[in-house]
VOPAGU-2260 file (C-alpha; in pm, 1 decimal, decimal comma):
REM VOPAGU-2260
SITE   aa  ch    i         X         Y         Z
SITE  MET   A    0   -3003,2    -874,6    -746,0
SITE  LYS   A    1   -2934,0   -1166,0    -927,3
SITE  VAL   A    2   -2875,1   -1512,3    -712,6
SITE  VAL   A    3   -2724,6   -1806,9    -968,5
SITE  ASN   A    4   -2846,2   -2104,1    -688,5
SITE  MET   A    5   -2541,9   -2388,3    -882,0
SITE  LEU   A    6   -2628,8   -2766,1    -810,9
SITE  SER   A    7   -2351,9   -2996,0    -857,8
SITE  THR   A    8   -2523,3   -3324,0    -950,0
SITE  TYR   A    9   -2375,3   -3677,9   -1043,7
SITE  ASN   A   10   -2667,8   -3896,5   -1078,3
SITE  GLU   A   11   -2903,9   -3684,0    -902,7
SITE  LYS   A   12   -3186,4   -3804,7   -1133,3
SITE  GLU   A   13   -3409,9   -3822,4    -799,4
SITE  ASN   A   14   -3317,0   -3510,7    -657,9
SITE  ILE   A   15   -3320,1   -3299,6    -920,4
SITE  THR   A   16   -3684,9   -3171,6   -1006,2
SITE  PRO   A   17   -3723,3   -3162,9    -603,6
SITE  MET   A   18   -3501,6   -2939,2    -567,6
SITE  VAL   A   19   -3531,7   -2717,4    -852,1
SITE  GLU   A   20   -3921,6   -2701,7    -731,1
SITE  THR   A   21   -3799,6   -2605,4    -364,3
SITE  LEU   A   22   -3561,2   -2307,4    -485,1
SITE  GLU   A   23   -3863,5   -2213,8    -744,4
SITE  ARG   A   24   -4088,3   -2194,4    -389,3
SITE  ILE   A   25   -3812,4   -1997,5    -215,0
SITE  ALA   A   26   -3772,1   -1746,0    -465,1
SITE  LYS   A   27   -4166,6   -1667,8    -468,7
SITE  ASP   A   28   -4184,0   -1662,9     -79,8
SITE  LEU   A   29   -3858,8   -1401,4     -45,4
SITE  PRO   A   30   -3949,7   -1040,9      28,6
SITE  ALA   A   31   -4002,8    -781,1    -209,1
SITE  GLY   A   32   -3796,9    -497,2    -317,5
SITE  ARG   A   33   -3910,6    -147,2    -418,7
SITE  GLN   A   34   -4229,6    -109,5    -532,3
SITE  GLY   A   35   -4312,3    -421,0    -502,4
SITE  ASN   A   36   -4098,0    -590,0    -737,8
SITE  PRO   A   37   -3904,2    -921,1    -690,8
SITE  LYS   A   38   -3547,1    -831,2    -492,1
SITE  TYR   A   39   -3390,7   -1138,5    -609,8
SITE  ASP   A   40   -3401,0   -1256,4    -983,4
SITE  PHE   A   41   -3338,8   -1638,1    -921,4
SITE  VAL   A   42   -3156,2   -1842,4   -1147,2
SITE  THR   A   43   -3060,0   -2207,6   -1125,7
SITE  LEU   A   44   -2757,7   -2365,6   -1286,0
SITE  VAL   A   45   -2741,6   -2746,9   -1269,8
SITE  VAL   A   46   -2374,9   -2861,4   -1342,4
SITE  ASP   A   47   -2375,8   -3219,0   -1417,5
SITE  SER   A   48   -2090,4   -3459,2   -1458,1
SITE  HIS   A   49   -2284,6   -3633,6   -1763,3
SITE  SER   A   50   -2462,8   -3826,9   -1484,0
SITE  PRO   A   51   -2569,5   -4222,9   -1622,6
SITE  ASP   A   52   -2874,1   -4222,2   -1483,6
SITE  GLY   A   53   -2982,7   -3931,8   -1702,3
SITE  THR   A   54   -2949,8   -3611,1   -1490,2
SITE  GLY   A   55   -2855,3   -3417,4   -1728,9
SITE  ASP   A   56   -3189,4   -3544,8   -1937,1
SITE  ILE   A   57   -3461,8   -3465,5   -1666,6
SITE  VAL   A   58   -3277,7   -3093,5   -1629,6
SITE  ARG   A   59   -3358,6   -3056,4   -2024,0
SITE  GLN   A   60   -3672,5   -3147,0   -2002,9
SITE  LEU   A   61   -3715,5   -2923,4   -1664,0
SITE  ALA   A   62   -3591,9   -2652,2   -1870,7
SITE  LYS   A   63   -3869,9   -2651,9   -2161,3
SITE  THR   A   64   -4072,6   -2513,4   -1949,3
SITE  ARG   A   65   -3842,5   -2277,7   -1692,9
SITE  LYS   A   66   -3621,0   -1979,5   -1854,3
SITE  ASN   A   67   -3433,7   -1929,2   -1564,3
SITE  LEU   A   68   -3308,3   -2291,2   -1538,3
SITE  PHE   A   69   -2981,3   -2408,4   -1690,1
SITE  LEU   A   70   -2752,1   -2668,1   -1774,8
SITE  LEU   A   71   -2355,4   -2710,4   -1792,2
SITE  GLU   A   72   -2205,9   -2992,7   -1794,0
SITE  THR   A   73   -1849,8   -3120,9   -1728,1
SITE  PRO   A   74   -1638,8   -3360,0   -1704,0
SITE  ARG   A   75   -1652,7   -3570,2   -1344,6
SITE  GLY   A   76   -1481,1   -3417,0   -1053,1
SITE  LEU   A   77   -1652,9   -3204,5    -793,3
SITE  GLY   A   78   -1339,4   -2940,0    -820,7
SITE  VAL   A   79   -1382,5   -2964,3   -1179,2
SITE  SER   A   80   -1762,2   -2899,6   -1170,8
SITE  LEU   A   81   -1762,9   -2636,2    -959,0
SITE  ILE   A   82   -1495,3   -2422,4   -1105,8
SITE  ALA   A   83   -1675,1   -2470,9   -1448,1
SITE  GLY   A   84   -1955,4   -2355,2   -1292,9
SITE  TYR   A   85   -1857,9   -2039,4   -1088,3
SITE  GLY   A   86   -1739,4   -1928,5   -1404,1
SITE  HIS   A   87   -2024,9   -2001,9   -1588,5
SITE  ALA   A   88   -2246,5   -1812,3   -1342,8
SITE  VAL   A   89   -2013,8   -1496,0   -1293,4
SITE  LYS   A   90   -1938,7   -1443,3   -1712,7
SITE  GLU   A   91   -2240,2   -1598,9   -1877,4
SITE  LEU   A   92   -2513,2   -1551,4   -1615,1
SITE  LYS   A   93   -2412,5   -1201,6   -1475,2
SITE  ALA   A   94   -2450,5   -1304,7   -1111,0
SITE  ASP   A   95   -2463,6   -1081,9    -845,6
SITE  VAL   A   96   -2438,0   -1404,3    -563,5
SITE  VAL   A   97   -2411,8   -1745,5    -635,9
SITE  ILE   A   98   -2516,1   -2028,3    -418,1
SITE  PRO   A   99   -2310,9   -2351,9    -484,3
SITE  ASN   A  100   -2519,6   -2612,7    -332,9
SITE  ASP   A  101   -2557,3   -3017,9    -384,4
SITE  CYS   A  102   -2843,7   -3158,3    -467,9
SITE  ASP   A  103   -2934,2   -3443,8    -221,0
SITE  PHE   A  104   -3088,1   -3189,1      46,9
SITE  GLN   A  105   -2843,1   -3256,2     294,0
SITE  TRP   A  106   -2775,3   -2881,3     314,9
SITE  ASP   A  107   -3140,9   -2763,0     370,0
SITE  PRO   A  108   -3178,6   -2454,1      58,5
SITE  GLU   A  109   -3442,8   -2314,3     347,1
SITE  LEU   A  110   -3111,1   -2145,5     491,8
SITE  ILE   A  111   -3097,8   -1943,5     187,3
SITE  PRO   A  112   -3328,0   -1629,8     270,8
SITE  GLU   A  113   -3102,2   -1593,4     624,1
SITE  MET   A  114   -2778,9   -1625,3     389,9
SITE  LEU   A  115   -2897,3   -1354,0     141,7
SITE  LYS   A  116   -3016,8   -1142,5     442,9
SITE  LYS   A  117   -2667,1   -1180,3     530,0
SITE  ILE   A  118   -2554,8   -1047,8     190,7
SITE  ASP   A  119   -2757,1    -754,1     236,3
SITE  ASP   A  120   -2624,7    -649,7     573,5
SITE  ASP   A  121   -2289,5    -642,4     391,6
SITE  TYR   A  122   -2138,2    -972,0     435,9
SITE  ASP   A  123   -1949,4   -1094,0     143,6
SITE  VAL   A  124   -1973,3   -1508,2     187,1
SITE  VAL   A  125   -2187,6   -1662,0     411,8
SITE  VAL   A  126   -2125,0   -2002,1     497,8
SITE  PRO   A  127   -2381,9   -2219,4     666,9
SITE  SER   A  128   -2155,4   -2388,6     913,6
SITE  ARG   A  129   -2134,7   -2753,8    1132,2
SITE  HIS   A  130   -1929,0   -2642,9    1374,7
SITE  THR   A  131   -2128,2   -2361,7    1546,8
SITE  LYS   A  132   -2395,1   -2336,9    1850,9
SITE  GLY   A  133   -2706,1   -2481,3    1699,3
SITE  ALA   A  134   -2557,7   -2690,6    1421,8
SITE  LYS   A  135   -2651,1   -3052,1    1399,3
SITE  ASP   A  136   -2463,1   -3305,3    1131,9
SITE  ALA   A  137   -2593,9   -3685,6    1047,3
SITE  PHE   A  138   -2231,7   -3791,5    1058,9
SITE  THR   A  139   -2130,8   -4161,2    1123,9
SITE  GLY   A  140   -1833,8   -4261,9    1237,4
SITE  PHE   A  141   -1638,9   -4288,2     920,3
SITE  ARG   A  142   -1747,2   -3917,1     779,0
SITE  LYS   A  143   -1680,1   -3814,3    1130,1
SITE  LEU   A  144   -1292,2   -3935,6    1081,6
SITE  THR   A  145   -1268,9   -3794,2     738,1
SITE  HIS   A  146   -1441,3   -3457,8     788,8
SITE  PHE   A  147   -1203,3   -3436,3    1099,8
SITE  VAL   A  148    -858,4   -3506,3     887,1
SITE  SER   A  149    -987,6   -3320,8     620,0
SITE  ASN   A  150   -1145,8   -3020,8     781,4
SITE  ASP   A  151    -983,1   -2989,6    1114,3
SITE  LEU   A  152    -647,9   -3172,6    1062,5
SITE  LEU   A  153    -518,9   -3048,0     699,5
SITE  ASN   A  154    -724,3   -2735,1     656,8
SITE  GLY   A  155    -741,6   -2589,5     970,5
SITE  TYR   A  156    -433,8   -2690,0    1133,3
SITE  TRP   A  157    -192,2   -2728,7     843,5
SITE  ALA   A  158    -285,6   -2483,5     593,8
SITE  GLY   A  159    -401,3   -2273,6     883,8
SITE  ILE   A  160    -773,8   -2149,4     699,3
SITE  HIS   A  161    -967,2   -1994,8    1014,4
SITE  GLU   A  162   -1163,3   -1785,2     828,7
SITE  VAL   A  163   -1479,6   -2009,4     905,7
SITE  LYS   A  164   -1475,7   -2350,5    1123,5
SITE  ASP   A  165   -1672,0   -2531,5     819,9
SITE  LYS   A  166   -1422,2   -2553,3     509,7
SITE  ALA   A  167   -1530,9   -2879,9     400,9
SITE  GLY   A  168   -1914,8   -2759,4     283,3
SITE  ASN   A  169   -2027,6   -2731,2     -16,1
SITE  PHE   A  170   -2341,6   -2442,0      38,5
SITE  LYS   A  171   -2211,5   -2089,9      68,4
SITE  ALA   A  172   -2326,2   -1777,5     -48,3
SITE  ILE   A  173   -2071,7   -1595,3    -246,7
SITE  ARG   A  174   -2070,2   -1218,6    -342,8
SITE  VAL   A  175   -1958,5   -1165,5    -694,1
SITE  LYS   A  176   -1864,8    -838,0    -723,0
SITE  ASN   A  177   -1505,6    -695,3    -609,4
SITE  ILE   A  178   -1509,4   -1094,9    -416,3
SITE  LEU   A  179   -1571,4   -1436,9    -640,4
SITE  ASP   A  180   -1512,6   -1178,7    -977,0
SITE  LYS   A  181   -1138,0   -1137,5    -832,0
SITE  VAL   A  182   -1070,5   -1475,6    -807,5
SITE  ASP   A  183    -822,1   -1622,5   -1085,2
SITE  LEU   A  184   -1046,8   -1916,4   -1143,4
SITE  SER   A  185    -820,5   -2032,3   -1426,8
SITE  LYS   A  186    -605,9   -2085,1   -1141,0
SITE  ILE   A  187    -705,9   -2307,4    -930,6
SITE  ASN   A  188    -624,5   -2659,4   -1042,4
SITE  VAL   A  189    -811,4   -2945,7    -804,7
SITE  ARG   A  190   -1053,3   -3196,7    -883,9
SITE  GLY   A  191   -1146,8   -3348,8    -566,4
SITE  PHE   A  192   -1366,4   -3177,5    -245,8
SITE  VAL   A  193   -1055,9   -3016,2    -149,4
SITE  ILE   A  194   -1232,4   -2741,3    -407,2
SITE  GLN   A  195   -1422,6   -2621,9    -123,3
SITE  SER   A  196   -1195,5   -2503,9     135,3
SITE  THR   A  197    -952,9   -2384,2    -185,0
SITE  ILE   A  198   -1231,9   -2134,0    -305,7
SITE  ILE   A  199   -1256,3   -2028,0     102,0
SITE  TYR   A  200    -868,5   -1958,0     103,4
SITE  GLU   A  201    -915,3   -1810,9    -259,0
SITE  LEU   A  202   -1210,3   -1578,7    -126,5
SITE  SER   A  203   -1004,6   -1496,7     186,0
SITE  LYS   A  204    -715,2   -1341,0     -50,9
SITE  THR   A  205    -991,3   -1104,6    -178,8
SITE  GLY   A  206   -1037,2    -955,2     168,2
SITE  ALA   A  207   -1361,3   -1124,5     160,8
SITE  LYS   A  208   -1618,0   -1039,1     499,6
SITE  PHE   A  209   -1656,9   -1427,2     602,0
SITE  ILE   A  210   -1961,5   -1529,8     832,9
SITE  GLU   A  211   -2069,6   -1847,9     965,7
SITE  ILE   A  212   -2436,1   -1937,2    1039,7
SITE  PRO   A  213   -2582,0   -2286,0    1231,7
SITE  ALA   A  214   -2698,1   -2523,3    1013,2
SITE  VAL   A  215   -2803,0   -2899,2    1051,7
SITE  PHE   A  216   -2659,9   -3156,8     817,2
SITE  GLY   A  217   -2901,9   -3394,3     732,7
SITE  ASN   A  218   -2910,4   -3749,5     523,2
SITE  ARG   A  219   -2938,9   -3761,0     177,4
SITE  ARG   A  220   -3332,2   -3759,0      78,5
SITE  ALA   A  221   -3317,9   -4002,3    -181,3
SITE  GLY   A  222   -2983,0   -4187,5    -402,6
SITE  GLU   A  223   -2670,6   -4310,7    -303,0
SITE  SER   A  224   -2397,2   -4085,5    -105,5
SITE  LYS   A  225   -2041,8   -4065,0    -310,5
SITE  VAL   A  226   -1845,3   -4023,0       6,5
SITE  GLY   A  227   -1700,8   -4402,7     143,2
SITE  PHE   A  228   -1388,2   -4550,3     121,7
SITE  SER   A  229   -1224,9   -4613,7    -211,3
SITE  TRP   A  230    -982,5   -4556,6    -431,5
SITE  GLN   A  231   -1113,3   -4229,1    -509,0
SITE  PHE   A  232   -1140,5   -4149,1    -123,9
SITE  VAL   A  233    -774,9   -4215,0    -110,7
SITE  LYS   A  234    -687,6   -3964,3    -389,6
SITE  ASP   A  235    -931,1   -3705,2    -274,9
SITE  ILE   A  236    -711,6   -3714,2     117,0
SITE  ILE   A  237    -401,8   -3692,7     -63,9
SITE  GLU   A  238    -488,1   -3407,9    -310,6
SITE  THR   A  239    -616,9   -3225,0      20,1
SITE  PHE   A  240    -283,6   -3300,8     208,5
SITE  LYS   A  241     -90,7   -3107,8    -128,7
SITE  ASN   A  242    -316,9   -2837,9    -180,7
SITE  SER   A  243    -330,3   -2764,4     223,4
SITE  THR   A  244      94,1   -2748,5     223,4
SITE  ARG   A  245      75,0   -2539,2    -107,7
SITE  ILE   A  246    -189,5   -2294,7     118,2
SITE  ARG   A  247      51,8   -2359,4     436,4
SITE  PHE   A  248     370,1   -2263,2     259,0
SITE  GLU   A  249     174,3   -1923,3      68,1
SITE  ARG   A  250      38,3   -1844,3     402,9
SITE  SER   A  251     401,5   -1862,5     559,4
SITE  PRO   A  252     701,5   -1829,7     263,0
SITE  LYS   A  253     912,5   -1820,7     564,5
SITE  LEU   A  254     805,1   -2138,9     669,5
SITE  LEU   A  255     943,2   -2268,9     300,0
SITE  LYS   A  256    1229,6   -2086,1     251,7
SITE  PHE   A  257    1286,0   -2221,7     664,2
SITE  ILE   A  258    1281,0   -2572,0     514,7
SITE  LYS   A  259    1455,6   -2510,2     217,1
SITE  PHE   A  260    1763,4   -2398,1     455,2
SITE  GLY   A  261    1712,3   -2676,7     680,1
SITE  ILE   A  262    1815,8   -2924,6     396,3
SITE  VAL   A  263    2069,9   -2719,6     236,3
SITE  GLY   A  264    2234,6   -2721,5     584,5
SITE  GLY   A  265    2141,3   -3073,5     639,1
SITE  PHE   A  266    2346,5   -3132,7     341,7
SITE  GLY   A  267    2642,4   -2887,9     455,5
SITE  PHE   A  268    2634,7   -3087,3     784,2
SITE  ILE   A  269    2669,0   -3408,0     613,5
SITE  VAL   A  270    2971,2   -3245,7     439,8
SITE  ASN   A  271    3121,9   -3111,5     792,4
SITE  PHE   A  272    3019,5   -3430,5     940,8
SITE  PHE   A  273    3241,0   -3652,8     717,9
SITE  GLY   A  274    3473,8   -3423,9     663,0
SITE  LEU   A  275    3612,9   -3376,4    1024,0
SITE  MET   A  276    3645,4   -3770,9     978,1
SITE  ILE   A  277    3845,6   -3778,3     721,5
SITE  PHE   A  278    4049,0   -3476,7     760,2
SITE  SER   A  279    4167,9   -3578,4    1142,9
SITE  ARG   A  280    4219,5   -3955,8    1074,5
SITE  PHE   A  281    4493,8   -3808,8     812,8
SITE  PHE   A  282    4613,8   -3535,3    1025,8
SITE  LYS   A  283    4689,1   -3762,2    1307,7
SITE  THR   A  284    4899,0   -3951,9    1038,6
SITE  VAL   A  285    5089,0   -3636,9     963,0
SITE  PHE   A  286    5116,9   -3415,8    1264,1
SITE  PRO   A  287    5236,3   -3503,8    1574,4
SITE  TRP   A  288    5024,7   -3225,8    1730,9
SITE  PRO   A  289    4768,9   -3276,4    2052,5
SITE  ILE   A  290    4428,9   -3405,8    1967,2
SITE  GLY   A  291    4283,7   -3100,7    2035,6
SITE  MET   A  292    4483,1   -2912,0    1752,0
SITE  ILE   A  293    4452,6   -3159,2    1526,6
SITE  ASN   A  294    4022,6   -3178,1    1536,7
SITE  PHE   A  295    4034,4   -2801,0    1575,9
SITE  TRP   A  296    4204,0   -2745,1    1242,5
SITE  ALA   A  297    4026,2   -3052,7    1100,6
SITE  ASN   A  298    3734,4   -2890,3    1169,3
SITE  ALA   A  299    3799,7   -2556,2    1017,5
SITE  LEU   A  300    3917,5   -2731,2     723,8
SITE  ALA   A  301    3560,4   -2912,2     668,1
SITE  SER   A  302    3372,1   -2626,3     761,3
SITE  GLU   A  303    3519,4   -2487,7     482,9
SITE  LEU   A  304    3358,2   -2764,9     254,5
SITE  ALA   A  305    3057,7   -2675,6     412,0
SITE  ILE   A  306    3010,9   -2319,3     369,8
SITE  VAL   A  307    3137,6   -2336,2      18,1
SITE  SER   A  308    2848,0   -2569,1     -39,1
SITE  ASN   A  309    2570,6   -2367,7     163,6
SITE  PHE   A  310    2662,3   -2040,8     -17,0
SITE  THR   A  311    2583,8   -2222,9    -383,6
SITE  TRP   A  312    2255,3   -2402,4    -276,0
SITE  ASN   A  313    2114,2   -2113,6     -74,8
SITE  ASN   A  314    2151,3   -1876,6    -380,0
SITE  LEU   A  315    2003,0   -2113,1    -623,8
SITE  TRP   A  316    1765,7   -2202,0    -406,1
SITE  THR   A  317    1686,7   -2095,7     -48,2
SITE  PHE   A  318    1682,1   -1791,5    -181,9
SITE  ALA   A  319    1602,8   -1811,8    -485,3
SITE  LYS   A  320    1375,2   -1474,8    -508,2
SITE  GLU   A  321    1683,5   -1247,1    -424,0
SITE  LYS   A  322    1970,6   -1455,2    -576,8
SITE  ILE   A  323    2291,8   -1274,5    -685,9
SITE  THR   A  324    2352,6   -1335,7   -1038,9
SITE  SER   A  325    2684,2   -1033,3   -1091,6
SITE  PRO   A  326    2989,1   -1232,3   -1102,1
SITE  LYS   A  327    3107,7    -877,4    -892,6
SITE  GLN   A  328    2804,8    -910,2    -634,5
SITE  ILE   A  329    2896,3   -1310,6    -608,2
SITE  ALA   A  330    3254,1   -1246,7    -508,1
SITE  ALA   A  331    3181,3   -1002,7    -276,0
SITE  LYS   A  332    2882,9   -1156,9     -91,1
SITE  PHE   A  333    3101,8   -1493,3    -120,3
SITE  ILE   A  334    3382,3   -1311,5     119,2
SITE  ALA   A  335    3133,2   -1161,1     298,1
SITE  PHE   A  336    2925,4   -1469,7     331,1
SITE  ASN   A  337    3310,6   -1682,2     480,7
SITE  LEU   A  338    3389,9   -1351,0     699,5
SITE  SER   A  339    3018,0   -1401,8     887,7
SITE  SER   A  340    3035,1   -1808,3     891,7
SITE  ILE   A  341    3414,8   -1737,6    1038,5
SITE  LEU   A  342    3267,1   -1704,6    1434,0
SITE  GLY   A  343    2932,0   -1900,2    1335,3
SITE  GLY   A  344    3067,6   -2203,4    1083,5
SITE  ILE   A  345    3444,0   -2233,5    1194,1
SITE  LEU   A  346    3557,0   -2056,6    1475,7
SITE  VAL   A  347    3279,8   -2134,6    1792,6
SITE  PRO   A  348    3221,3   -2495,7    1637,6
SITE  SER   A  349    3619,5   -2566,1    1586,4
SITE  LEU   A  350    3678,2   -2416,4    1955,6
SITE  MET   A  351    3410,2   -2618,9    2111,3
SITE  VAL   A  352    3504,5   -2957,2    1942,0
SITE  GLY   A  353    3887,0   -2880,9    1958,5
SITE  GLY   A  354    3836,0   -2778,1    2351,5
SITE  GLY   A  355    3575,2   -3044,3    2394,9
SITE  THR   A  356    3767,7   -3316,2    2232,3
SITE  GLN   A  357    4070,3   -3147,9    2435,0
SITE  LEU   A  358    3845,0   -3179,2    2802,4
SITE  PHE   A  359    3654,6   -3507,6    2736,2
SITE  GLY   A  360    3809,7   -3748,7    2474,1
SITE  ASP   A  361    3815,7   -3801,4    2133,2
SITE  GLN   A  362    3509,9   -4015,4    2108,3
SITE  TYR   A  363    3330,0   -3735,4    2189,3
SITE  ARG   A  364    3411,5   -3573,7    1859,4
SITE  GLN   A  365    3145,1   -3576,3    1649,1
SITE  ILE   A  366    2906,0   -3546,1    1938,8
SITE  ILE   A  367    2997,6   -3233,6    2050,3
SITE  LEU   A  368    3020,7   -3079,5    1636,6
SITE  VAL   A  369    2588,9   -3183,7    1652,4
SITE  VAL   A  370    2515,7   -2994,1    1972,9
SITE  VAL   A  371    2691,3   -2718,3    1853,5
SITE  ILE   A  372    2633,4   -2698,5    1495,3
SITE  PHE   A  373    2244,3   -2721,6    1601,5
SITE  GLY   A  374    2232,5   -2514,7    1952,6
SITE  PHE   A  375    2448,4   -2199,9    1790,7
SITE  THR   A  376    2538,0   -2243,2    1366,2
SITE  VAL   A  377    2198,8   -2296,3    1257,9
SITE  PRO   A  378    2011,2   -2016,7    1459,4
SITE  TYR   A  379    2296,5   -1793,9    1334,3
SITE  ASN   A  380    2321,3   -1855,6    1009,2
SITE  TRP   A  381    1936,0   -1782,3     984,1
SITE  PHE   A  382    1962,8   -1496,8    1091,0
SITE  VAL   A  383    2294,0   -1359,4     895,6
SITE  TYR   A  384    2198,8   -1476,2     581,5
SITE  ASN   A  385    1845,8   -1330,4     596,7
SITE  LYS   A  386    1983,0    -977,5     741,7
SITE  PHE   A  387    2286,9    -961,9     556,0
SITE  ILE   A  388    2326,0   -1203,0     270,7
SITE  TRP   A  389    2046,8   -1200,6     110,7
SITE  LYS   A  390    1906,8    -903,8     270,8
SITE  LYS   A  391    1517,2    -810,0      74,5
SITE  LYS   A  392    1644,9    -501,0     -97,2
C-alpha cells in the first residue's frame, strides 16, 4: 500500500528536516506485511509555496539522498497548494492513501500508525480530532474564537457538515480508490483554510466512511504561526462564509429555492401593497361605494398585478430548472396560476381586507393585508407552486 505523506509548507526551514526524518522513522517502525515485506510504501511529498526562507532548497538537498522524497512548488494559498498536492499524489505518485499534514508538529505524526490501522479496518477517512474524548488543544483565546466561528458556526451549523466534529484540521488519512479519486479537484475553487472543510464535504459525497480519533494539538516546534489577525485572516473568514453558504444550498436545494421564492414574493408584495394604496385612493374619488367594497376591488386589481409579477419571475428564476418555455404551456400554466391564485392571492386577501376595514376602519387596511399575505398567501402559494404549477416531471 503506497502512503503519500503530503506536507504543506511555507517558511518551514526549521521544521522540514526533523519532519522528514520523523516520517522515515515511523515508516521503519510499522509492522511488516506478508513474508516479512514492508506493508506500506512510504512517500513524502512536500508542497511548498515558494517559501522565501529556502524551505524548498532544503527539500531539494534532502531529496538527493532519498528516492521517496518529492517537492511540488505551487502558488501561495493553502487551498491552492493542497488541491495541487492531492492531484499530484493521486495521478503522479499513484497513492493508495494520502495523509496531508502541516510541518510544524502541532499535529503529531506519531498518530499515523493508528490512522493506517483504521484504514485497514475499512474506514475511508480518518480524522485526528480536537473534539473527541481524550483530545486536547493549545489554543489561545483568539484561536479558540476563530476555531469556533469557522469550525462550529460556519462549517457546522450553517454549512451543515456533520460527518466529523473537527472540520478544520489538515491532518487526516484518506483512501484514494473510489474515494479521493472520485473528487473532481478541478471544481474546488478555494484559496484559504476553508479547503479543510471543503475536502471533508467533497469526500462525503463519495459515500466515504468517516471516523475520528482523539488527538493532542500542541504548540509549534519552531518558526512563526501563520494564524493571526490580519487582512488575510479576514479574507479567509469571508471565503469560509461564502463556501459554507454554497455547501448549505447544495445540501438543501429547497432552502435556496425558498429564498428565491421569498425574494420574488417580496417584490410581489410591494406591487400589491402600493397597488392597493393607489387603487383605493382612485376608487374613492370615482365610486360612491362603502369602504369595504372599495378596498375589496382595489386589492383584487393590485393582487392581479402581483400575480403577473410572481408568475414571471418565479418561472425565470425561482423554478429555473423546471422553467416553462413553450408559449402554449406558458399560457396554460398562467391560467392555472391565476385560477389557483384566485383563492390564495385574490379572494381570501380581498375578503379579509374588505371585511376587516368594514369592521375596524380603513386605517387598518395595510396591516390586515400584511397579516393575510404572510399568514395565508405565502404558505399557500409555496404549496401550489411546488405541487402543481412547477411540479417536477
